[in-house]
PDB file of N, H, CA, C and O in Angstrom:
ATOM      1  N   MET A   1       4.866  11.005  13.201  1.00  0.00           N
ATOM      2  CA  MET A   1       4.494   9.762  12.539  1.00  0.00           C
ATOM      3  C   MET A   1       5.538   8.822  12.662  1.00  0.00           C
ATOM      4  O   MET A   1       6.697   9.214  12.530  1.00  0.00           O
ATOM      5  N   LYS A   2       5.262   7.487  12.927  1.00  0.00           N
ATOM      6  H   LYS A   2       4.320   7.168  13.035  1.00  0.00           H
ATOM      7  CA  LYS A   2       6.215   6.367  13.007  1.00  0.00           C
ATOM      8  C   LYS A   2       6.634   6.037  11.726  1.00  0.00           C
ATOM      9  O   LYS A   2       5.878   5.963  10.757  1.00  0.00           O
ATOM     10  N   PRO A   3       8.067   5.801  11.709  1.00  0.00           N
ATOM     11  CA  PRO A   3       8.604   5.495  10.330  1.00  0.00           C
ATOM     12  C   PRO A   3       8.186   4.131   9.773  1.00  0.00           C
ATOM     13  O   PRO A   3       8.275   3.815   8.587  1.00  0.00           O
ATOM     14  N   HIS A   4       7.713   3.349  10.774  1.00  0.00           N
ATOM     15  H   HIS A   4       7.640   3.605  11.738  1.00  0.00           H
ATOM     16  CA  HIS A   4       7.193   1.956  10.086  1.00  0.00           C
ATOM     17  C   HIS A   4       6.398   1.277  11.401  1.00  0.00           C
ATOM     18  O   HIS A   4       6.533   1.663  12.562  1.00  0.00           O
ATOM     19  N   ASN A   5       5.571   0.220  10.968  1.00  0.00           N
ATOM     20  H   ASN A   5       5.462  -0.094  10.025  1.00  0.00           H
ATOM     21  CA  ASN A   5       5.027  -0.502  12.078  1.00  0.00           C
ATOM     22  C   ASN A   5       5.442  -1.960  11.895  1.00  0.00           C
ATOM     23  O   ASN A   5       5.039  -2.631  10.945  1.00  0.00           O
ATOM     24  N   ALA A   6       6.268  -2.428  12.842  1.00  0.00           N
ATOM     25  H   ALA A   6       6.596  -1.883  13.614  1.00  0.00           H
ATOM     26  CA  ALA A   6       6.919  -3.807  12.813  1.00  0.00           C
ATOM     27  C   ALA A   6       5.977  -4.867  12.448  1.00  0.00           C
ATOM     28  O   ALA A   6       6.312  -5.697  11.602  1.00  0.00           O
ATOM     29  N   GLU A   7       4.608  -4.921  13.120  1.00  0.00           N
ATOM     30  H   GLU A   7       4.336  -4.247  13.807  1.00  0.00           H
ATOM     31  CA  GLU A   7       3.807  -6.000  12.751  1.00  0.00           C
ATOM     32  C   GLU A   7       3.298  -5.949  11.435  1.00  0.00           C
ATOM     33  O   GLU A   7       3.074  -6.999  10.833  1.00  0.00           O
ATOM     34  N   ASN A   8       3.070  -4.729  10.867  1.00  0.00           N
ATOM     35  H   ASN A   8       3.252  -3.876  11.357  1.00  0.00           H
ATOM     36  CA  ASN A   8       2.721  -4.646   9.401  1.00  0.00           C
ATOM     37  C   ASN A   8       3.926  -5.151   8.443  1.00  0.00           C
ATOM     38  O   ASN A   8       3.653  -5.832   7.455  1.00  0.00           O
ATOM     39  N   GLU A   9       5.132  -4.839   8.723  1.00  0.00           N
ATOM     40  H   GLU A   9       5.353  -4.285   9.526  1.00  0.00           H
ATOM     41  CA  GLU A   9       6.216  -5.174   8.099  1.00  0.00           C
ATOM     42  C   GLU A   9       6.429  -6.745   7.942  1.00  0.00           C
ATOM     43  O   GLU A   9       6.847  -7.270   6.909  1.00  0.00           O
ATOM     44  N   ARG A  10       6.087  -7.419   9.101  1.00  0.00           N
ATOM     45  H   ARG A  10       5.748  -6.992   9.940  1.00  0.00           H
ATOM     46  CA  ARG A  10       6.084  -8.888   9.171  1.00  0.00           C
ATOM     47  C   ARG A  10       5.000  -9.517   8.128  1.00  0.00           C
ATOM     48  O   ARG A  10       5.274 -10.426   7.345  1.00  0.00           O
ATOM     49  N   LEU A  11       3.878  -8.966   8.228  1.00  0.00           N
ATOM     50  H   LEU A  11       3.655  -8.228   8.864  1.00  0.00           H
ATOM     51  CA  LEU A  11       2.771  -9.449   7.420  1.00  0.00           C
ATOM     52  C   LEU A  11       3.109  -9.129   5.853  1.00  0.00           C
ATOM     53  O   LEU A  11       2.995  -9.984   4.976  1.00  0.00           O
ATOM     54  N   LYS A  12       3.486  -7.958   5.645  1.00  0.00           N
ATOM     55  H   LYS A  12       3.579  -7.263   6.358  1.00  0.00           H
ATOM     56  CA  LYS A  12       3.978  -7.609   4.157  1.00  0.00           C
ATOM     57  C   LYS A  12       5.025  -8.649   3.812  1.00  0.00           C
ATOM     58  O   LYS A  12       4.839  -9.325   2.800  1.00  0.00           O
ATOM     59  N   ARG A  13       6.086  -8.843   4.537  1.00  0.00           N
ATOM     60  H   ARG A  13       6.237  -8.294   5.359  1.00  0.00           H
ATOM     61  CA  ARG A  13       7.151  -9.940   3.988  1.00  0.00           C
ATOM     62  C   ARG A  13       6.494 -11.154   3.617  1.00  0.00           C
ATOM     63  O   ARG A  13       6.720 -11.708   2.541  1.00  0.00           O
ATOM     64  N   ARG A  14       5.587 -11.643   4.574  1.00  0.00           N
ATOM     65  H   ARG A  14       5.402 -11.193   5.448  1.00  0.00           H
ATOM     66  CA  ARG A  14       4.894 -12.982   4.293  1.00  0.00           C
ATOM     67  C   ARG A  14       4.061 -12.813   2.911  1.00  0.00           C
ATOM     68  O   ARG A  14       4.155 -13.651   2.013  1.00  0.00           O
ATOM     69  N   TYR A  15       3.190 -11.595   2.806  1.00  0.00           N
ATOM     70  H   TYR A  15       3.114 -10.915   3.535  1.00  0.00           H
ATOM     71  CA  TYR A  15       2.392 -11.462   1.640  1.00  0.00           C
ATOM     72  C   TYR A  15       3.342 -11.367   0.447  1.00  0.00           C
ATOM     73  O   TYR A  15       2.955 -11.912  -0.587  1.00  0.00           O
ATOM     74  N   PHE A  16       4.359 -10.840   0.439  1.00  0.00           N
ATOM     75  H   PHE A  16       4.673 -10.397   1.279  1.00  0.00           H
ATOM     76  CA  PHE A  16       5.343 -10.691  -0.719  1.00  0.00           C
ATOM     77  C   PHE A  16       5.827 -12.022  -1.165  1.00  0.00           C
ATOM     78  O   PHE A  16       5.855 -12.357  -2.349  1.00  0.00           O
ATOM     79  N   ALA A  17       6.241 -12.834  -0.088  1.00  0.00           N
ATOM     80  H   ALA A  17       6.219 -12.563   0.874  1.00  0.00           H
ATOM     81  CA  ALA A  17       6.756 -14.186  -0.331  1.00  0.00           C
ATOM     82  C   ALA A  17       5.571 -15.104  -1.027  1.00  0.00           C
ATOM     83  O   ALA A  17       5.777 -15.905  -1.939  1.00  0.00           O
ATOM     84  N   TYR A  18       4.558 -14.889  -0.545  1.00  0.00           N
ATOM     85  H   TYR A  18       4.390 -14.239   0.196  1.00  0.00           H
ATOM     86  CA  TYR A  18       3.217 -15.580  -1.106  1.00  0.00           C
ATOM     87  C   TYR A  18       3.043 -15.248  -2.654  1.00  0.00           C
ATOM     88  O   TYR A  18       2.819 -16.130  -3.482  1.00  0.00           O
ATOM     89  N   LEU A  19       3.174 -13.826  -2.988  1.00  0.00           N
ATOM     90  H   LEU A  19       3.357 -13.109  -2.315  1.00  0.00           H
ATOM     91  CA  LEU A  19       2.935 -13.358  -4.333  1.00  0.00           C
ATOM     92  C   LEU A  19       3.987 -14.039  -5.260  1.00  0.00           C
ATOM     93  O   LEU A  19       3.703 -14.529  -6.353  1.00  0.00           O
ATOM     94  N   ARG A  20       5.278 -14.017  -4.689  1.00  0.00           N
ATOM     95  H   ARG A  20       5.509 -13.619  -3.801  1.00  0.00           H
ATOM     96  CA  ARG A  20       6.411 -14.478  -5.437  1.00  0.00           C
ATOM     97  C   ARG A  20       6.194 -16.010  -5.765  1.00  0.00           C
ATOM     98  O   ARG A  20       6.156 -16.439  -6.918  1.00  0.00           O
ATOM     99  N   GLU A  21       6.055 -16.794  -4.625  1.00  0.00           N
ATOM    100  H   GLU A  21       6.086 -16.445  -3.688  1.00  0.00           H
ATOM    101  CA  GLU A  21       6.116 -18.341  -4.640  1.00  0.00           C
ATOM    102  C   GLU A  21       4.826 -18.884  -5.112  1.00  0.00           C
ATOM    103  O   GLU A  21       4.803 -19.747  -5.990  1.00  0.00           O
ATOM    104  N   ALA A  22       3.766 -18.422  -4.575  1.00  0.00           N
ATOM    105  H   ALA A  22       3.786 -17.722  -3.862  1.00  0.00           H
ATOM    106  CA  ALA A  22       2.411 -19.210  -4.868  1.00  0.00           C
ATOM    107  C   ALA A  22       1.788 -18.592  -6.087  1.00  0.00           C
ATOM    108  O   ALA A  22       1.186 -19.321  -6.875  1.00  0.00           O
ATOM    109  N   LYS A  23       1.902 -17.136  -6.325  1.00  0.00           N
ATOM    110  H   LYS A  23       2.391 -16.544  -5.685  1.00  0.00           H
ATOM    111  CA  LYS A  23       1.213 -16.474  -7.401  1.00  0.00           C
ATOM    112  C   LYS A  23       2.206 -16.273  -8.639  1.00  0.00           C
ATOM    113  O   LYS A  23       1.890 -15.799  -9.730  1.00  0.00           O
ATOM    114  N   ARG A  24       3.386 -16.696  -8.277  1.00  0.00           N
ATOM    115  H   ARG A  24       3.643 -17.081  -7.391  1.00  0.00           H
ATOM    116  CA  ARG A  24       4.376 -16.471  -9.398  1.00  0.00           C
ATOM    117  C   ARG A  24       4.569 -15.208  -9.881  1.00  0.00           C
ATOM    118  O   ARG A  24       4.800 -15.118 -11.087  1.00  0.00           O
ATOM    119  N   TYR A  25       4.527 -14.161  -9.192  1.00  0.00           N
ATOM    120  H   TYR A  25       4.339 -14.233  -8.213  1.00  0.00           H
ATOM    121  CA  TYR A  25       4.705 -12.650  -9.666  1.00  0.00           C
ATOM    122  C   TYR A  25       6.107 -12.431  -9.689  1.00  0.00           C
ATOM    123  O   TYR A  25       6.901 -12.999  -8.939  1.00  0.00           O
ATOM    124  N   SER A  26       6.429 -11.518 -10.644  1.00  0.00           N
ATOM    125  H   SER A  26       5.784 -11.056 -11.253  1.00  0.00           H
ATOM    126  CA  SER A  26       7.804 -11.132 -10.898  1.00  0.00           C
ATOM    127  C   SER A  26       8.137 -10.107  -9.926  1.00  0.00           C
ATOM    128  O   SER A  26       7.275  -9.497  -9.293  1.00  0.00           O
ATOM    129  N   GLU A  27       9.505  -9.898  -9.796  1.00  0.00           N
ATOM    130  H   GLU A  27      10.205 -10.393 -10.310  1.00  0.00           H
ATOM    131  CA  GLU A  27      10.003  -9.103  -8.779  1.00  0.00           C
ATOM    132  C   GLU A  27       9.469  -7.588  -9.044  1.00  0.00           C
ATOM    133  O   GLU A  27       9.261  -6.818  -8.107  1.00  0.00           O
ATOM    134  N   ALA A  28       9.279  -7.256 -10.310  1.00  0.00           N
ATOM    135  H   ALA A  28       9.448  -7.882 -11.072  1.00  0.00           H
ATOM    136  CA  ALA A  28       8.779  -5.972 -10.594  1.00  0.00           C
ATOM    137  C   ALA A  28       7.343  -5.866 -10.286  1.00  0.00           C
ATOM    138  O   ALA A  28       6.887  -4.761  -9.993  1.00  0.00           O
ATOM    139  N   SER A  29       6.619  -6.860 -10.323  1.00  0.00           N
ATOM    140  H   SER A  29       6.989  -7.758 -10.561  1.00  0.00           H
ATOM    141  CA  SER A  29       5.173  -6.667  -9.778  1.00  0.00           C
ATOM    142  C   SER A  29       5.086  -6.654  -8.335  1.00  0.00           C
ATOM    143  O   SER A  29       4.281  -5.904  -7.783  1.00  0.00           O
ATOM    144  N   VAL A  30       5.819  -7.395  -7.700  1.00  0.00           N
ATOM    145  H   VAL A  30       6.472  -8.005  -8.149  1.00  0.00           H
ATOM    146  CA  VAL A  30       5.861  -7.352  -6.135  1.00  0.00           C
ATOM    147  C   VAL A  30       6.245  -6.063  -5.778  1.00  0.00           C
ATOM    148  O   VAL A  30       5.584  -5.451  -4.939  1.00  0.00           O
ATOM    149  N   ASP A  31       7.423  -5.467  -6.410  1.00  0.00           N
ATOM    150  H   ASP A  31       7.960  -5.964  -7.091  1.00  0.00           H
ATOM    151  CA  ASP A  31       7.869  -3.996  -6.103  1.00  0.00           C
ATOM    152  C   ASP A  31       6.584  -3.179  -6.253  1.00  0.00           C
ATOM    153  O   ASP A  31       6.351  -2.432  -5.302  1.00  0.00           O
ATOM    154  N   MET A  32       5.672  -3.174  -7.298  1.00  0.00           N
ATOM    155  H   MET A  32       5.861  -3.781  -8.070  1.00  0.00           H
ATOM    156  CA  MET A  32       4.615  -2.254  -7.438  1.00  0.00           C
ATOM    157  C   MET A  32       3.602  -2.407  -6.304  1.00  0.00           C
ATOM    158  O   MET A  32       3.018  -1.455  -5.785  1.00  0.00           O
ATOM    159  N   VAL A  33       3.437  -3.765  -5.947  1.00  0.00           N
ATOM    160  H   VAL A  33       3.911  -4.537  -6.369  1.00  0.00           H
ATOM    161  CA  VAL A  33       2.423  -4.006  -4.819  1.00  0.00           C
ATOM    162  C   VAL A  33       3.061  -3.258  -3.494  1.00  0.00           C
ATOM    163  O   VAL A  33       2.350  -2.646  -2.697  1.00  0.00           O
ATOM    164  N   ALA A  34       4.241  -3.362  -3.381  1.00  0.00           N
ATOM    165  H   ALA A  34       4.819  -3.859  -4.028  1.00  0.00           H
ATOM    166  CA  ALA A  34       4.998  -3.040  -2.032  1.00  0.00           C
ATOM    167  C   ALA A  34       4.885  -1.312  -2.202  1.00  0.00           C
ATOM    168  O   ALA A  34       4.607  -0.678  -1.184  1.00  0.00           O
ATOM    169  N   LYS A  35       5.074  -0.665  -3.327  1.00  0.00           N
ATOM    170  H   LYS A  35       5.299  -1.180  -4.154  1.00  0.00           H
ATOM    171  CA  LYS A  35       4.795   0.620  -3.373  1.00  0.00           C
ATOM    172  C   LYS A  35       3.426   1.245  -3.114  1.00  0.00           C
ATOM    173  O   LYS A  35       3.236   2.356  -2.620  1.00  0.00           O
ATOM    174  N   ALA A  36       2.486   0.360  -3.523  1.00  0.00           N
ATOM    175  H   ALA A  36       2.640  -0.543  -3.924  1.00  0.00           H
ATOM    176  CA  ALA A  36       1.088   0.781  -3.352  1.00  0.00           C
ATOM    177  C   ALA A  36       0.717   0.615  -1.961  1.00  0.00           C
ATOM    178  O   ALA A  36      -0.003   1.466  -1.439  1.00  0.00           O
ATOM    179  N   LEU A  37       1.152  -0.445  -1.264  1.00  0.00           N
ATOM    180  H   LEU A  37       1.737  -1.137  -1.688  1.00  0.00           H
ATOM    181  CA  LEU A  37       0.883  -0.782   0.138  1.00  0.00           C
ATOM    182  C   LEU A  37       1.658   0.324   1.147  1.00  0.00           C
ATOM    183  O   LEU A  37       1.238   0.660   2.255  1.00  0.00           O
ATOM    184  N   HIS A  38       2.801   0.775   0.545  1.00  0.00           N
ATOM    185  H   HIS A  38       3.142   0.502  -0.354  1.00  0.00           H
ATOM    186  CA  HIS A  38       3.543   1.817   1.303  1.00  0.00           C
ATOM    187  C   HIS A  38       2.688   3.180   1.246  1.00  0.00           C
ATOM    188  O   HIS A  38       2.519   3.861   2.257  1.00  0.00           O
ATOM    189  N   ARG A  39       2.217   3.488   0.122  1.00  0.00           N
ATOM    190  H   ARG A  39       2.354   2.935  -0.699  1.00  0.00           H
ATOM    191  CA  ARG A  39       1.400   4.581  -0.251  1.00  0.00           C
ATOM    192  C   ARG A  39       0.077   4.627   0.710  1.00  0.00           C
ATOM    193  O   ARG A  39      -0.354   5.707   1.113  1.00  0.00           O
ATOM    194  N   PHE A  40      -0.485   3.491   1.021  1.00  0.00           N
ATOM    195  H   PHE A  40      -0.135   2.614   0.694  1.00  0.00           H
ATOM    196  CA  PHE A  40      -1.744   3.366   1.749  1.00  0.00           C
ATOM    197  C   PHE A  40      -1.194   3.521   3.150  1.00  0.00           C
ATOM    198  O   PHE A  40      -1.781   4.315   3.885  1.00  0.00           O
ATOM    199  N   GLU A  41      -0.232   2.922   3.577  1.00  0.00           N
ATOM    200  H   GLU A  41       0.245   2.277   2.981  1.00  0.00           H
ATOM    201  CA  GLU A  41       0.157   2.928   5.021  1.00  0.00           C
ATOM    202  C   GLU A  41       0.644   4.426   5.312  1.00  0.00           C
ATOM    203  O   GLU A  41       0.381   4.898   6.418  1.00  0.00           O
ATOM    204  N   THR A  42       1.281   5.129   4.454  1.00  0.00           N
ATOM    205  H   THR A  42       1.495   4.746   3.556  1.00  0.00           H
ATOM    206  CA  THR A  42       1.553   6.464   4.773  1.00  0.00           C
ATOM    207  C   THR A  42       0.258   7.322   4.928  1.00  0.00           C
ATOM    208  O   THR A  42       0.174   8.154   5.831  1.00  0.00           O
ATOM    209  N   TYR A  43      -0.693   7.121   4.084  1.00  0.00           N
ATOM    210  H   TYR A  43      -0.624   6.445   3.351  1.00  0.00           H
ATOM    211  CA  TYR A  43      -1.908   7.660   4.152  1.00  0.00           C
ATOM    212  C   TYR A  43      -2.546   7.454   5.462  1.00  0.00           C
ATOM    213  O   TYR A  43      -2.980   8.426   6.079  1.00  0.00           O
ATOM    214  N   ALA A  44      -2.641   6.190   5.959  1.00  0.00           N
ATOM    215  H   ALA A  44      -2.289   5.400   5.457  1.00  0.00           H
ATOM    216  CA  ALA A  44      -3.145   5.833   7.093  1.00  0.00           C
ATOM    217  C   ALA A  44      -2.297   6.077   8.393  1.00  0.00           C
ATOM    218  O   ALA A  44      -2.663   5.733   9.517  1.00  0.00           O
ATOM    219  N   ARG A  45      -1.334   6.597   8.151  1.00  0.00           N
ATOM    220  H   ARG A  45      -1.037   6.876   7.238  1.00  0.00           H
ATOM    221  CA  ARG A  45      -0.360   7.045   9.431  1.00  0.00           C
ATOM    222  C   ARG A  45       0.241   5.860   9.935  1.00  0.00           C
ATOM    223  O   ARG A  45       0.323   5.828  11.163  1.00  0.00           O
ATOM    224  N   MET A  46       0.702   4.838   9.293  1.00  0.00           N
ATOM    225  H   MET A  46       0.635   4.863   8.296  1.00  0.00           H
ATOM    226  CA  MET A  46       1.219   3.675   9.889  1.00  0.00           C
ATOM    227  C   MET A  46       0.474   2.725  10.825  1.00  0.00           C
ATOM    228  O   MET A  46       1.073   1.884  11.496  1.00  0.00           O
ATOM    229  N   ARG A  47      -1.001   2.903  10.852  1.00  0.00           N
ATOM    230  H   ARG A  47      -1.487   3.586  10.307  1.00  0.00           H
ATOM    231  CA  ARG A  47      -1.805   2.240  11.614  1.00  0.00           C
ATOM    232  C   ARG A  47      -1.690   0.723  11.397  1.00  0.00           C
ATOM    233  O   ARG A  47      -1.419   0.272  10.285  1.00  0.00           O
ATOM    234  N   ASP A  48      -1.901  -0.073  12.486  1.00  0.00           N
ATOM    235  H   ASP A  48      -2.122   0.293  13.390  1.00  0.00           H
ATOM    236  CA  ASP A  48      -1.771  -1.438  12.450  1.00  0.00           C
ATOM    237  C   ASP A  48      -2.835  -2.059  11.557  1.00  0.00           C
ATOM    238  O   ASP A  48      -4.024  -1.774  11.695  1.00  0.00           O
ATOM    239  N   PHE A  49      -2.330  -3.025  10.519  1.00  0.00           N
ATOM    240  H   PHE A  49      -1.363  -3.257  10.408  1.00  0.00           H
ATOM    241  CA  PHE A  49      -3.424  -3.632   9.733  1.00  0.00           C
ATOM    242  C   PHE A  49      -4.482  -4.395  10.441  1.00  0.00           C
ATOM    243  O   PHE A  49      -5.524  -4.672   9.848  1.00  0.00           O
ATOM    244  N   LYS A  50      -4.269  -4.769  11.734  1.00  0.00           N
ATOM    245  H   LYS A  50      -3.422  -4.544  12.216  1.00  0.00           H
ATOM    246  CA  LYS A  50      -5.263  -5.436  12.302  1.00  0.00           C
ATOM    247  C   LYS A  50      -6.448  -4.463  12.847  1.00  0.00           C
ATOM    248  O   LYS A  50      -7.512  -4.882  13.301  1.00  0.00           O
ATOM    249  N   ALA A  51      -6.091  -3.119  12.729  1.00  0.00           N
ATOM    250  H   ALA A  51      -5.226  -2.779  12.360  1.00  0.00           H
ATOM    251  CA  ALA A  51      -7.211  -2.154  13.020  1.00  0.00           C
ATOM    252  C   ALA A  51      -7.775  -1.607  11.728  1.00  0.00           C
ATOM    253  O   ALA A  51      -8.227  -0.463  11.664  1.00  0.00           O
ATOM    254  N   PHE A  52      -7.745  -2.412  10.732  1.00  0.00           N
ATOM    255  H   PHE A  52      -7.379  -3.341  10.784  1.00  0.00           H
ATOM    256  CA  PHE A  52      -8.298  -2.092   9.385  1.00  0.00           C
ATOM    257  C   PHE A  52      -9.830  -1.850   9.469  1.00  0.00           C
ATOM    258  O   PHE A  52     -10.590  -2.560  10.127  1.00  0.00           O
ATOM    259  N   HIS A  53     -10.219  -0.726   8.702  1.00  0.00           N
ATOM    260  H   HIS A  53      -9.602  -0.149   8.167  1.00  0.00           H
ATOM    261  CA  HIS A  53     -11.820  -0.518   8.486  1.00  0.00           C
ATOM    262  C   HIS A  53     -11.913  -0.202   6.945  1.00  0.00           C
ATOM    263  O   HIS A  53     -10.990   0.350   6.346  1.00  0.00           O
ATOM    264  N   ILE A  54     -12.989  -0.557   6.397  1.00  0.00           N
ATOM    265  H   ILE A  54     -13.739  -1.005   6.884  1.00  0.00           H
ATOM    266  CA  ILE A  54     -13.331  -0.415   5.036  1.00  0.00           C
ATOM    267  C   ILE A  54     -13.334   1.029   4.801  1.00  0.00           C
ATOM    268  O   ILE A  54     -12.839   1.376   3.729  1.00  0.00           O
ATOM    269  N   GLU A  55     -13.815   2.009   5.625  1.00  0.00           N
ATOM    270  H   GLU A  55     -14.217   1.727   6.496  1.00  0.00           H
ATOM    271  CA  GLU A  55     -13.849   3.387   5.529  1.00  0.00           C
ATOM    272  C   GLU A  55     -12.312   3.902   5.119  1.00  0.00           C
ATOM    273  O   GLU A  55     -12.159   4.787   4.278  1.00  0.00           O
ATOM    274  N   GLN A  56     -11.417   3.390   5.660  1.00  0.00           N
ATOM    275  H   GLN A  56     -11.541   2.671   6.344  1.00  0.00           H
ATOM    276  CA  GLN A  56     -10.059   3.706   5.163  1.00  0.00           C
ATOM    277  C   GLN A  56      -9.812   3.636   3.818  1.00  0.00           C
ATOM    278  O   GLN A  56      -9.246   4.581   3.268  1.00  0.00           O
ATOM    279  N   THR A  57     -10.208   2.488   3.086  1.00  0.00           N
ATOM    280  H   THR A  57     -10.668   1.720   3.533  1.00  0.00           H
ATOM    281  CA  THR A  57      -9.979   2.348   1.798  1.00  0.00           C
ATOM    282  C   THR A  57     -10.838   3.237   1.015  1.00  0.00           C
ATOM    283  O   THR A  57     -10.332   3.676  -0.018  1.00  0.00           O
ATOM    284  N   ILE A  58     -12.044   3.594   1.298  1.00  0.00           N
ATOM    285  H   ILE A  58     -12.455   3.236   2.136  1.00  0.00           H
ATOM    286  CA  ILE A  58     -12.764   4.528   0.625  1.00  0.00           C
ATOM    287  C   ILE A  58     -12.367   5.891   0.730  1.00  0.00           C
ATOM    288  O   ILE A  58     -12.491   6.618  -0.255  1.00  0.00           O
ATOM    289  N   ALA A  59     -11.861   6.373   1.900  1.00  0.00           N
ATOM    290  H   ALA A  59     -11.760   5.782   2.701  1.00  0.00           H
ATOM    291  CA  ALA A  59     -11.211   7.564   2.013  1.00  0.00           C
ATOM    292  C   ALA A  59      -9.957   7.799   1.313  1.00  0.00           C
ATOM    293  O   ALA A  59      -9.619   8.910   0.904  1.00  0.00           O
ATOM    294  N   PHE A  60      -9.182   6.596   1.164  1.00  0.00           N
ATOM    295  H   PHE A  60      -9.457   5.694   1.496  1.00  0.00           H
ATOM    296  CA  PHE A  60      -7.902   6.591   0.442  1.00  0.00           C
ATOM    297  C   PHE A  60      -8.199   6.710  -1.032  1.00  0.00           C
ATOM    298  O   PHE A  60      -7.478   7.442  -1.710  1.00  0.00           O
ATOM    299  N   LYS A  61      -9.248   6.021  -1.612  1.00  0.00           N
ATOM    300  H   LYS A  61      -9.834   5.427  -1.061  1.00  0.00           H
ATOM    301  CA  LYS A  61      -9.641   6.122  -2.894  1.00  0.00           C
ATOM    302  C   LYS A  61      -9.968   7.528  -3.294  1.00  0.00           C
ATOM    303  O   LYS A  61      -9.600   7.973  -4.381  1.00  0.00           O
ATOM    304  N   ARG A  62     -10.583   8.161  -2.519  1.00  0.00           N
ATOM    305  H   ARG A  62     -10.882   7.799  -1.636  1.00  0.00           H
ATOM    306  CA  ARG A  62     -11.100   9.413  -2.655  1.00  0.00           C
ATOM    307  C   ARG A  62      -9.802  10.443  -2.659  1.00  0.00           C
ATOM    308  O   ARG A  62      -9.634  11.306  -3.521  1.00  0.00           O
ATOM    309  N   HIS A  63      -9.029  10.230  -1.684  1.00  0.00           N
ATOM    310  H   HIS A  63      -9.166   9.529  -0.984  1.00  0.00           H
ATOM    311  CA  HIS A  63      -7.722  11.058  -1.714  1.00  0.00           C
ATOM    312  C   HIS A  63      -6.926  10.812  -2.947  1.00  0.00           C
ATOM    313  O   HIS A  63      -6.400  11.807  -3.446  1.00  0.00           O
ATOM    314  N   LEU A  64      -6.751   9.691  -3.510  1.00  0.00           N
ATOM    315  H   LEU A  64      -7.178   8.883  -3.105  1.00  0.00           H
ATOM    316  CA  LEU A  64      -6.108   9.399  -4.658  1.00  0.00           C
ATOM    317  C   LEU A  64      -6.708  10.015  -5.821  1.00  0.00           C
ATOM    318  O   LEU A  64      -5.959  10.431  -6.706  1.00  0.00           O
ATOM    319  N   SER A  65      -8.031  10.133  -5.941  1.00  0.00           N
ATOM    320  H   SER A  65      -8.639   9.795  -5.222  1.00  0.00           H
ATOM    321  CA  SER A  65      -8.762  10.821  -7.156  1.00  0.00           C
ATOM    322  C   SER A  65      -8.495  12.192  -6.985  1.00  0.00           C
ATOM    323  O   SER A  65      -8.595  12.839  -8.027  1.00  0.00           O
ATOM    324  N   GLU A  66      -8.148  12.902  -5.858  1.00  0.00           N
ATOM    325  H   GLU A  66      -8.067  12.376  -5.011  1.00  0.00           H
ATOM    326  CA  GLU A  66      -7.875  14.309  -5.833  1.00  0.00           C
ATOM    327  C   GLU A  66      -6.346  14.611  -6.161  1.00  0.00           C
ATOM    328  O   GLU A  66      -5.942  15.765  -6.305  1.00  0.00           O
ATOM    329  N   GLN A  67      -5.543  13.515  -6.266  1.00  0.00           N
ATOM    330  H   GLN A  67      -5.871  12.578  -6.149  1.00  0.00           H
ATOM    331  CA  GLN A  67      -4.167  13.854  -6.674  1.00  0.00           C
ATOM    332  C   GLN A  67      -3.866  14.177  -7.986  1.00  0.00           C
ATOM    333  O   GLN A  67      -4.598  13.721  -8.865  1.00  0.00           O
ATOM    334  N   ILE A  68      -2.825  14.956  -8.316  1.00  0.00           N
ATOM    335  H   ILE A  68      -2.231  15.327  -7.602  1.00  0.00           H
ATOM    336  CA  ILE A  68      -2.595  15.347  -9.795  1.00  0.00           C
ATOM    337  C   ILE A  68      -1.269  14.572 -10.090  1.00  0.00           C
ATOM    338  O   ILE A  68      -0.329  14.498  -9.298  1.00  0.00           O
ATOM    339  N   SER A  69      -1.310  14.055 -11.222  1.00  0.00           N
ATOM    340  H   SER A  69      -2.073  14.115 -11.865  1.00  0.00           H
ATOM    341  CA  SER A  69      -0.398  13.190 -11.938  1.00  0.00           C
ATOM    342  C   SER A  69       0.847  14.109 -12.259  1.00  0.00           C
ATOM    343  O   SER A  69       0.723  15.188 -12.839  1.00  0.00           O
ATOM    344  N   ALA A  70       2.090  13.582 -11.824  1.00  0.00           N
ATOM    345  H   ALA A  70       2.191  12.706 -11.353  1.00  0.00           H
ATOM    346  CA  ALA A  70       3.277  14.299 -12.073  1.00  0.00           C
ATOM    347  C   ALA A  70       3.559  14.189 -13.467  1.00  0.00           C
ATOM    348  O   ALA A  70       4.175  15.144 -13.939  1.00  0.00           O
ATOM    349  N   GLN A  71       3.241  13.200 -14.293  1.00  0.00           N
ATOM    350  H   GLN A  71       2.740  12.424 -13.910  1.00  0.00           H
ATOM    351  CA  GLN A  71       3.360  13.135 -15.661  1.00  0.00           C
ATOM    352  C   GLN A  71       2.539  13.972 -16.460  1.00  0.00           C
ATOM    353  O   GLN A  71       3.073  14.763 -17.238  1.00  0.00           O
ATOM    354  N   THR A  72       1.379  13.900 -16.368  1.00  0.00           N
ATOM    355  H   THR A  72       0.945  13.258 -15.736  1.00  0.00           H
ATOM    356  CA  THR A  72       0.470  14.497 -17.350  1.00  0.00           C
ATOM    357  C   THR A  72      -0.046  15.901 -16.616  1.00  0.00           C
ATOM    358  O   THR A  72      -0.313  16.873 -17.323  1.00  0.00           O
ATOM    359  N   GLY A  73      -0.154  15.955 -15.404  1.00  0.00           N
ATOM    360  H   GLY A  73       0.062  15.165 -14.830  1.00  0.00           H
ATOM    361  CA  GLY A  73      -0.674  17.204 -14.722  1.00  0.00           C
ATOM    362  C   GLY A  73      -2.263  17.122 -14.533  1.00  0.00           C
ATOM    363  O   GLY A  73      -2.940  18.048 -14.086  1.00  0.00           O
ATOM    364  N   ALA A  74      -2.696  16.028 -14.890  1.00  0.00           N
ATOM    365  H   ALA A  74      -2.146  15.276 -15.253  1.00  0.00           H
ATOM    366  CA  ALA A  74      -4.220  15.765 -14.864  1.00  0.00           C
ATOM    367  C   ALA A  74      -4.538  15.180 -13.661  1.00  0.00           C
ATOM    368  O   ALA A  74      -3.567  14.752 -13.036  1.00  0.00           O
ATOM    369  N   ARG A  75      -5.744  15.025 -13.101  1.00  0.00           N
ATOM    370  H   ARG A  75      -6.532  15.373 -13.609  1.00  0.00           H
ATOM    371  CA  ARG A  75      -6.017  14.314 -11.856  1.00  0.00           C
ATOM    372  C   ARG A  75      -6.230  12.717 -12.332  1.00  0.00           C
ATOM    373  O   ARG A  75      -6.570  12.382 -13.467  1.00  0.00           O
ATOM    374  N   PHE A  76      -6.014  12.005 -11.460  1.00  0.00           N
ATOM    375  H   PHE A  76      -5.737  12.277 -10.538  1.00  0.00           H
ATOM    376  CA  PHE A  76      -6.095  10.451 -11.621  1.00  0.00           C
ATOM    377  C   PHE A  76      -7.510  10.090 -11.875  1.00  0.00           C
ATOM    378  O   PHE A  76      -7.827   8.911 -12.036  1.00  0.00           O
TER     379      PHE A  76
END
């Protein structure tokens, strides 16, 4: 698996700047968005965002629901 996708990184950088400046998100909020996007990218094997399909998000949501919480030990 690739460590990162350069085009995705450029898009994410612009999106994070938008969240900070236009939406006035705090750094902590932007960090949470970054973490969530990284989790999705890892699941999608760093595919280009341009090749996005809605089925990926449905499968990712299903994948998340099968995960077990580290804090509680319960499913999400």
